[in-house]
C-alpha positions as CSV (number, residue, x, y, z in Angstrom):
1,X,30.3,-5.6,-17.7
2,X,28.6,-6.5,-20.9
3,X,27.3,-4.0,-23.4
4,X,23.7,-4.5,-22.2
5,X,24.4,-3.7,-18.6
6,X,24.2,-0.2,-17.4
7,X,26.5,1.1,-14.7
8,X,24.9,1.8,-11.4
9,X,25.5,4.9,-9.3
10,X,24.5,3.3,-6.0
11,X,26.4,4.8,-3.1
12,X,27.3,2.3,-0.5
13,X,26.6,3.3,3.1
14,X,28.5,1.7,5.9
15,X,26.1,0.1,8.3
16,X,28.4,1.3,11.1
17,X,27.3,4.9,10.2
18,X,23.8,4.2,11.5
19,X,22.8,6.2,14.6
20,X,23.2,4.5,18.0
21,X,19.9,3.1,19.3
22,X,19.6,4.5,22.8
23,X,16.9,4.1,25.4
24,X,15.6,7.5,24.5
25,X,15.2,6.5,20.9
26,X,13.2,3.4,21.9
27,X,10.9,5.4,24.2
28,X,9.9,7.5,21.3
29,X,9.5,4.6,18.9
30,X,6.1,3.4,20.3
31,X,3.3,5.6,21.6
32,X,1.5,4.5,24.7
33,X,-1.6,5.8,26.3
34,X,-2.4,4.7,29.9
35,X,0.3,2.0,29.6
36,X,-1.3,0.6,26.4
37,X,0.3,0.6,23.0
38,X,-1.5,2.7,20.5
39,X,-1.9,1.0,17.2
40,X,-0.7,3.0,14.2
41,X,-1.9,3.2,10.7
42,X,-5.3,3.2,9.2
43,X,-8.2,2.2,11.5
44,X,-10.1,-0.9,10.6
45,X,-13.2,-0.5,8.5
46,X,-16.6,-1.4,9.8
47,X,-17.3,-3.3,6.5
48,X,-14.0,-4.0,4.9
49,X,-13.9,-4.9,1.2
50,X,-13.5,-8.5,0.3
51,X,-10.6,-9.6,-2.0
52,X,-11.8,-11.8,-4.8
53,X,-10.5,-13.0,-8.2
54,X,-12.8,-12.5,-11.1
55,X,-12.2,-12.9,-14.9
56,X,-13.7,-10.2,-17.1
57,X,-13.6,-9.5,-20.8
58,X,-10.4,-7.6,-21.7
59,X,-12.4,-4.8,-23.5
60,X,-14.5,-4.3,-20.4
61,X,-11.4,-3.9,-18.2
62,X,-9.8,-1.6,-20.8
63,X,-12.9,0.6,-20.8
64,X,-13.0,0.8,-17.0
65,X,-9.2,1.6,-16.9
66,X,-9.6,4.2,-19.6
67,X,-11.1,6.7,-17.1
68,X,-7.9,6.5,-15.0
69,X,-7.1,5.6,-11.4
70,X,-10.0,4.4,-9.3
71,X,-11.4,2.1,-11.9
72,X,-12.0,-0.7,-9.3
73,X,-14.0,1.6,-7.1
74,X,-16.0,2.7,-10.2
75,X,-16.6,-0.9,-11.1
76,X,-17.8,-1.6,-7.5
77,X,-20.3,1.3,-7.9
78,X,-21.5,0.0,-11.2
79,X,-22.0,-3.5,-9.8
80,X,-24.0,-2.1,-6.8
81,X,-26.3,-0.2,-9.2
82,X,-26.7,-3.3,-11.4
83,X,-27.9,-5.4,-8.5
84,X,-30.1,-2.7,-7.0
85,X,-28.1,-1.7,-4.0
């Protein structure tokens, strides 16, 4: 170990210590209704947002970020107002 490296305190876990995967475990893993798998997670949006790449002036981005988390949503609201939506 060199002087720049820090020691790690990771505790190794033996993969053989994992619980046995039984039929009962697999039955609980997926949820079915009327024989159909129920999708998990967030439901799809009616109008999902579109991912784009845009280049903005650094001072503008800094100003938007200065108000904290949610700056992209605030920028979206400002753009909607600017184009009259």
